[in-house]
ZAKETOR-534842 format. One record per residue (C-alpha): residue in three letters; x, z, y. Coordinates in nm, 2 decimals, decimal comma. Each point is the difference from the previous one (the first is absolute). Last residue first. Layout:
ZAKETOR-534842
res:Ala; X:X; Z:Z; Y:Y
...
end
This chain:
ZAKETOR-534842
res:Unk; X:16,75; Z:6,82; Y:9,68
res:Unk; X:0,02; Z:0,35; Y:0,13
res:Unk; X:0,35; Z:0,05; Y:-0,14
res:Unk; X:0,16; Z:-0,04; Y:0,34
res:Unk; X:0,16; Z:-0,27; Y:0,20
res:Unk; X:0,06; Z:0,07; Y:0,37
res:Unk; X:-0,07; Z:-0,24; Y:0,28
res:Unk; X:0,18; Z:0,12; Y:0,31
res:Unk; X:-0,22; Z:0,12; Y:0,28
res:Unk; X:-0,11; Z:-0,13; Y:0,34
res:Unk; X:-0,16; Z:-0,33; Y:-0,12
res:Unk; X:-0,21; Z:0,19; Y:-0,26
res:Unk; X:0,01; Z:-0,21; Y:-0,32
res:Unk; X:-0,32; Z:-0,14; Y:-0,14
res:Unk; X:0,05; Z:-0,07; Y:-0,37
res:Unk; X:-0,21; Z:0,29; Y:-0,13
res:Unk; X:-0,01; Z:-0,14; Y:-0,35
res:Unk; X:0,18; Z:-0,33; Y:-0,04
res:Unk; X:0,33; Z:0,15; Y:-0,09
res:Unk; X:0,08; Z:0,35; Y:0,14
res:Unk; X:-0,10; Z:0,21; Y:0,29
res:Unk; X:0,11; Z:0,30; Y:0,19
res:Unk; X:-0,15; Z:-0,04; Y:0,35
res:Unk; X:-0,32; Z:0,20; Y:-0,07
res:Unk; X:0,21; Z:0,30; Y:-0,10
res:Unk; X:0,04; Z:0,09; Y:-0,37
res:Unk; X:-0,13; Z:0,35; Y:-0,05
res:Unk; X:0,21; Z:0,31; Y:-0,06
res:Unk; X:-0,30; Z:0,21; Y:0,02
res:Unk; X:-0,31; Z:-0,22; Y:0,02
res:Unk; X:-0,14; Z:-0,05; Y:0,35
res:Unk; X:-0,23; Z:-0,29; Y:-0,10
res:Unk; X:0,01; Z:-0,08; Y:-0,37
res:Unk; X:0,16; Z:-0,33; Y:-0,10
res:Unk; X:0,37; Z:0,01; Y:-0,08
res:Unk; X:0,03; Z:0,37; Y:-0,05
res:Unk; X:-0,29; Z:-0,02; Y:-0,25
res:Unk; X:0,18; Z:-0,25; Y:-0,22
res:Unk; X:-0,13; Z:-0,35; Y:-0,01
res:Unk; X:-0,26; Z:-0,10; Y:-0,26
res:Unk; X:-0,36; Z:0,01; Y:0,12
res:Unk; X:0,04; Z:-0,02; Y:0,38
res:Unk; X:0,27; Z:-0,27; Y:-0,03
res:Unk; X:-0,20; Z:-0,21; Y:-0,26
res:Unk; X:-0,31; Z:0,04; Y:0,22
res:Unk; X:0,19; Z:-0,15; Y:0,30
res:Unk; X:0,13; Z:-0,29; Y:-0,21
res:Unk; X:-0,35; Z:-0,06; Y:-0,13
res:Unk; X:-0,13; Z:-0,01; Y:0,36
res:Unk; X:-0,18; Z:0,29; Y:0,15
res:Unk; X:-0,37; Z:-0,01; Y:0,09
res:Unk; X:-0,24; Z:-0,04; Y:0,29
res:Unk; X:0,01; Z:-0,37; Y:0,03
res:Unk; X:0,10; Z:-0,22; Y:0,30
res:Unk; X:-0,15; Z:-0,35; Y:0,01
res:Unk; X:0,27; Z:-0,26; Y:-0,07
res:Unk; X:0,37; Z:-0,08; Y:0,06
res:Unk; X:0,06; Z:0,31; Y:0,21
res:Unk; X:0,35; Z:0,01; Y:0,15
res:Unk; X:-0,10; Z:0,08; Y:0,36
res:Unk; X:-0,21; Z:0,29; Y:-0,11
res:Unk; X:0,28; Z:0,15; Y:-0,21
res:Unk; X:-0,04; Z:0,01; Y:-0,37
res:Unk; X:0,02; Z:0,36; Y:-0,14
res:Unk; X:-0,37; Z:0,03; Y:-0,06
res:Unk; X:-0,05; Z:-0,32; Y:-0,20
res:Unk; X:-0,06; Z:-0,35; Y:0,12
res:Unk; X:0,33; Z:-0,19; Y:-0,01
res:Unk; X:0,16; Z:0,18; Y:-0,30
res:Unk; X:0,12; Z:0,31; Y:0,18
res:Unk; X:0,30; Z:0,19; Y:-0,14
res:Unk; X:0,23; Z:-0,18; Y:0,25
res:Unk; X:-0,17; Z:0,19; Y:0,28
res:Unk; X:0,13; Z:0,32; Y:-0,14
res:Unk; X:-0,13; Z:0,28; Y:-0,22
res:Unk; X:0,20; Z:0,33; Y:0,01
res:Unk; X:-0,31; Z:0,22; Y:-0,05
res:Unk; X:0,01; Z:0,07; Y:0,37
res:Unk; X:-0,01; Z:-0,37; Y:0,06
res:Unk; X:-0,33; Z:-0,01; Y:-0,20
res:Unk; X:-0,15; Z:0,26; Y:0,24
res:Unk; X:0,08; Z:-0,25; Y:0,27
res:Unk; X:-0,18; Z:-0,28; Y:-0,18
res:Unk; X:-0,30; Z:0,22; Y:-0,08
res:Unk; X:-0,03; Z:0,08; Y:0,37
res:Unk; X:0,03; Z:-0,36; Y:0,09
res:Unk; X:-0,27; Z:-0,10; Y:-0,25
res:Unk; X:-0,24; Z:0,25; Y:0,16
res:Unk; X:0,07; Z:-0,12; Y:0,36
res:Unk; X:-0,02; Z:-0,37; Y:-0,11
res:Unk; X:-0,34; Z:0,07; Y:-0,15
res:Unk; X:-0,12; Z:0,19; Y:0,30
res:Unk; X:0,09; Z:-0,27; Y:0,24
res:Unk; X:-0,08; Z:0,10; Y:0,36
res:Unk; X:0,21; Z:0,31; Y:0,07
res:Unk; X:0,29; Z:-0,08; Y:-0,23
res:Unk; X:0,02; Z:-0,36; Y:0,11
res:Unk; X:0,00; Z:0,10; Y:0,37
res:Unk; X:0,31; Z:0,22; Y:-0,05
res:Unk; X:-0,03; Z:0,32; Y:0,19
res:Unk; X:-0,07; Z:0,17; Y:-0,34
res:Unk; X:0,36; Z:-0,02; Y:-0,12
res:Unk; X:0,00; Z:0,13; Y:-0,36
res:Unk; X:0,29; Z:0,24; Y:-0,09
res:Unk; X:0,19; Z:0,08; Y:-0,32
res:Unk; X:0,17; Z:0,30; Y:-0,15
res:Unk; X:0,19; Z:0,11; Y:-0,31
res:Unk; X:0,22; Z:-0,29; Y:-0,11
res:Unk; X:0,29; Z:0,25; Y:0,02
res:Unk; X:0,26; Z:-0,24; Y:0,15
res:Unk; X:-0,25; Z:-0,24; Y:0,16
res:Unk; X:-0,20; Z:0,25; Y:0,20
res:Unk; X:-0,15; Z:-0,26; Y:0,23
res:Unk; X:-0,25; Z:-0,14; Y:-0,24
res:Unk; X:-0,16; Z:-0,26; Y:0,23
res:Unk; X:-0,33; Z:-0,11; Y:0,15
res:Unk; X:-0,17; Z:-0,29; Y:0,18
res:Unk; X:0,30; Z:-0,15; Y:0,17
res:Unk; X:-0,01; Z:-0,26; Y:0,28
res:Unk; X:-0,26; Z:0,08; Y:0,26
res:Unk; X:0,25; Z:0,18; Y:0,23
res:Unk; X:0,37; Z:-0,07; Y:-0,08
res:Unk; X:0,20; Z:0,31; Y:0,08
res:Unk; X:0,36; Z:-0,02; Y:-0,13
res:Unk; X:0,15; Z:0,27; Y:-0,23
res:Unk; X:0,02; Z:-0,23; Y:-0,30
res:Unk; X:-0,37; Z:-0,09; Y:0,05
res:Unk; X:-0,18; Z:0,26; Y:0,21
res:Unk; X:-0,37; Z:0,09; Y:-0,06
res:Unk; X:-0,30; Z:-0,02; Y:0,23
res:Unk; X:-0,20; Z:0,32; Y:0,08
res:Unk; X:-0,31; Z:0,19; Y:-0,10
res:Unk; X:0,17; Z:0,13; Y:-0,32
res:Unk; X:-0,15; Z:0,00; Y:-0,35
res:Unk; X:0,23; Z:0,24; Y:-0,19
res:Unk; X:0,11; Z:0,01; Y:-0,37
res:Unk; X:0,19; Z:0,26; Y:-0,19
res:Unk; X:0,08; Z:-0,02; Y:-0,38
res:Unk; X:0,04; Z:0,31; Y:-0,23
res:Unk; X:0,10; Z:-0,04; Y:-0,36
res:Unk; X:-0,16; Z:0,22; Y:-0,26
res:Unk; X:0,16; Z:0,03; Y:-0,35
res:Unk; X:-0,24; Z:0,16; Y:-0,25
res:Unk; X:-0,04; Z:0,31; Y:-0,20
res:Unk; X:-0,28; Z:0,17; Y:0,18
res:Unk; X:-0,25; Z:-0,27; Y:-0,10
res:Unk; X:-0,28; Z:-0,15; Y:0,21
res:Unk; X:0,21; Z:-0,28; Y:0,16
res:Unk; X:-0,22; Z:-0,27; Y:0,15
res:Unk; X:-0,30; Z:0,23; Y:0,04
res:Unk; X:0,20; Z:0,25; Y:0,21
res:Unk; X:0,31; Z:-0,15; Y:0,16
res:Unk; X:0,23; Z:0,23; Y:0,20
res:Unk; X:0,02; Z:0,10; Y:0,37
res:Unk; X:0,24; Z:0,29; Y:0,05
res:Unk; X:0,27; Z:-0,21; Y:0,16
res:Unk; X:-0,20; Z:-0,03; Y:0,32
res:Unk; X:0,12; Z:-0,27; Y:0,24
res:Unk; X:-0,10; Z:0,05; Y:0,36
res:Unk; X:0,29; Z:0,10; Y:0,21
res:Unk; X:0,28; Z:-0,16; Y:-0,21
res:Unk; X:-0,20; Z:-0,32; Y:-0,03
res:Unk; X:-0,05; Z:-0,03; Y:0,38
res:Unk; X:0,37; Z:0,05; Y:0,05
res:Unk; X:0,08; Z:-0,26; Y:-0,26
res:Unk; X:-0,24; Z:-0,25; Y:0,17
res:Unk; X:0,18; Z:0,07; Y:0,33
res:Unk; X:0,34; Z:-0,07; Y:-0,16
res:Unk; X:-0,14; Z:-0,32; Y:-0,15
res:Unk; X:-0,11; Z:-0,11; Y:0,35
res:Unk; X:-0,36; Z:-0,03; Y:0,13
res:Unk; X:-0,07; Z:-0,31; Y:0,20
res:Unk; X:-0,25; Z:0,04; Y:0,29
res:Unk; X:0,18; Z:-0,26; Y:0,22
res:Unk; X:-0,11; Z:0,23; Y:0,29
res:Unk; X:0,25; Z:0,27; Y:-0,09
res:Unk; X:-0,11; Z:0,30; Y:-0,20
res:Unk; X:-0,25; Z:0,28; Y:0,03
res:Unk; X:-0,06; Z:0,03; Y:-0,38
res:Unk; X:-0,35; Z:-0,03; Y:-0,15
res:Unk; X:-0,16; Z:0,33; Y:-0,08
res:Unk; X:-0,05; Z:0,10; Y:-0,37
res:Unk; X:-0,36; Z:0,08; Y:-0,07
res:Unk; X:-0,07; Z:-0,14; Y:-0,35
res:Unk; X:0,23; Z:0,23; Y:-0,20
res:Unk; X:-0,06; Z:-0,02; Y:-0,37
res:Unk; X:-0,14; Z:-0,29; Y:-0,20
res:Unk; X:0,13; Z:0,07; Y:-0,35
res:Unk; X:0,04; Z:-0,32; Y:-0,21
res:Unk; X:0,07; Z:0,07; Y:-0,37
res:Unk; X:0,21; Z:-0,25; Y:-0,18
res:Unk; X:0,03; Z:-0,02; Y:-0,38
res:Unk; X:0,21; Z:-0,30; Y:-0,08
res:Unk; X:-0,07; Z:-0,23; Y:-0,30
res:Unk; X:-0,03; Z:-0,33; Y:0,19
res:Unk; X:-0,38; Z:0,02; Y:-0,01
res:Unk; X:0,03; Z:0,36; Y:0,13
res:Unk; X:0,20; Z:-0,14; Y:0,30
res:Unk; X:-0,27; Z:-0,23; Y:0,12
res:Unk; X:-0,27; Z:0,26; Y:-0,09
res:Unk; X:0,16; Z:0,27; Y:0,22
res:Unk; X:0,02; Z:-0,23; Y:0,30
res:Unk; X:-0,37; Z:-0,08; Y:-0,05
res:Unk; X:-0,18; Z:-0,30; Y:-0,14
res:Unk; X:-0,38; Z:0,01; Y:-0,04
res:Unk; X:-0,13; Z:-0,27; Y:-0,24
res:Unk; X:-0,26; Z:-0,26; Y:0,09
res:Unk; X:0,24; Z:-0,28; Y:-0,04
res:Unk; X:0,24; Z:0,17; Y:0,24
res:Unk; X:-0,13; Z:0,28; Y:0,23
res:Unk; X:0,26; Z:0,17; Y:0,22
res:Unk; X:0,08; Z:0,36; Y:0,07
res:Unk; X:0,05; Z:0,11; Y:0,36
res:Unk; X:0,33; Z:0,04; Y:0,19
res:Unk; X:0,02; Z:0,32; Y:0,20
res:Unk; X:-0,11; Z:-0,01; Y:0,36
res:Unk; X:0,17; Z:0,02; Y:0,34
res:Unk; X:-0,08; Z:0,14; Y:0,34
res:Unk; X:0,16; Z:0,33; Y:-0,08
res:Unk; X:0,31; Z:-0,02; Y:-0,21
res:Unk; X:0,00; Z:-0,02; Y:-0,38
res:Unk; X:0,12; Z:0,20; Y:-0,30
res:Unk; X:0,01; Z:-0,10; Y:-0,37
res:Unk; X:0,16; Z:0,23; Y:-0,26
res:Unk; X:0,05; Z:-0,22; Y:-0,30
res:Unk; X:0,03; Z:0,19; Y:-0,32
res:Unk; X:0,19; Z:-0,17; Y:-0,28
res:Unk; X:-0,04; Z:0,09; Y:-0,37
res:Unk; X:0,24; Z:-0,01; Y:-0,29
res:Unk; X:-0,16; Z:0,13; Y:-0,32
res:Unk; X:0,17; Z:0,20; Y:-0,27
res:Unk; X:-0,21; Z:-0,01; Y:-0,32
res:Unk; X:0,26; Z:-0,18; Y:-0,21
res:Unk; X:0,26; Z:0,25; Y:0,10
res:Unk; X:-0,23; Z:0,28; Y:-0,10
res:Unk; X:-0,03; Z:-0,14; Y:-0,35
res:Unk; X:0,37; Z:-0,07; Y:-0,03
res:Unk; X:0,07; Z:0,37; Y:0,11
res:Unk; X:-0,25; Z:0,15; Y:-0,24
res:Unk; X:0,18; Z:-0,07; Y:-0,33
res:Unk; X:0,33; Z:0,15; Y:0,12
res:Unk; X:-0,19; Z:0,30; Y:0,14
res:Unk; X:-0,17; Z:0,06; Y:-0,33
res:Unk; X:0,33; Z:-0,03; Y:-0,20
res:Unk; X:0,16; Z:0,25; Y:0,24
res:Unk; X:-0,28; Z:0,24; Y:-0,03
res:Unk; X:0,01; Z:-0,02; Y:-0,39
res:Unk; X:0,37; Z:0,09; Y:0,01
res:Unk; X:0,24; Z:-0,27; Y:-0,12
res:Unk; X:0,16; Z:0,04; Y:-0,34
res:Unk; X:0,38; Z:-0,04; Y:-0,02
end
């Protein structure tokens, strides 16, 4: 049976459009009053931004600085903000209508939406307040869709390079990158585990993950996404102490 000309045309066009599909990530970045966003860094005469770090790894990331007037919470004197309070803040300020512009200029693309907040508080560790301990964290582990930077930390306020690198690190977690993906100096290496001067790039293992793993295993907030705690083999080998380690096909 002969196919209609329209059916033939559609069958030829689908592979072309599939090849043009672009996956983009829009970071909606909010901050509380009394804080500042991380600034770009200069390395060997070149300006490094959050977008350029991810672009070098094959990820189109647009940073949209949005609400800059969020009031700090009236919380206990320990000044730690809980995960529940972070979620309340996100629910009140996150705008799902933000999409990339220059990073994703096509109508036929997949856009993932990540939320970040710079809060004028310390952060909790496993529901315990430990001031001057944690620089930032991705608290929405099951959806990998939101992270926070804790501006009360002296390091964040006084060390611009560390602040910038911390932000890139937490965004990396939203892409399902873990500390085990660091190589001693790259973005996902924790400060205490550095074996040399920190660099503003992802390790080869991180780049392999970002380039070749399925979208649900890497993009923030992807429908049916693999939660941060679902890990396999050497990739993402950091198991959350409160949850069972689950093996998936994200290896």
